[in-house]
N, C-alpha and C positions, 0 to 999 in steps of 0.2 A: 973820680966817678967809677964806678964798678963797670966792667965790661960784659957782664952777663955769663961769663964762663963758669963762675962759682954755682950756677944752676944748671940742671940738666936741660936738654933741648926740649924736652917735654913739658917742661916748667914755664908757664907764661912769663915769669920774670926774666927768664932767659932772653926773650924777645922784647919785653917792655924796656929793659935797660937800653937796648940798641934804638929802639923807636924814640925813646926820650932824647938821645943824642941827636938824632935826625930831627926831630921836632924843634929842639933848641937851635940848631943850625939854621933852619928855616925861618924861625921867629927873629933870630939876630939879622938875617939877611933882609927880612921885611922891614925892619926897624932902620937898618943901614941905607936903604934905597928911598925911604921917605923923602928925604931932602932933594933927591934928584928928580922927583915927580912934581910937576908944576900944578897939576889939578888937585884942588883940595879934597875933592870927592875920592880921588885915587890915593891920596895920602890917609884918608880916613879909613879906606879900605885896607891898606897895608897895615895901619896901626891895630885895626880890628883883627886882622889876620894873626898879628902877633900875640894879641891878648888871648885869641881863642887857642892857639898852640901852646901858650904858656898854661891855660887852664887845663889842656889834655896832659901836659906834663904833670900838673899837680894831681890829676886823677890817676895817673900812672904811679906816681909816689904814694899816694893814699892806698892804692891796691897793694903795692909792695910792701907797705908797713902795717897793712890791715887797719888803717886808721879810721875808716868809715864803717859804719855798721853794715852797709851794703856789701862790703867786701870780706866779712867775716864768716 
C-alpha cells in the first residue's frame, strides 16, 4: 500500500492514503471484537460499522483512481 508520500501535502490523495489505512484498521478491529460481544444488536452494530468503513475505503479508492464520474 502506498504511504501518500508520492503526492504533495496539498493533494487530497496524500491524505486519503493515510485515512484508508486508519479506516481499514478500524474495520478490522470492529470485526475482530464481534465474537466478544454477547448482545446480537451490538454484534450487528459492529458488523455495520465495518461495512460502512469498507465503503468509505472504496470511495477513497474510486477518488484516487478517478473511477467514478463524480470524481472526474
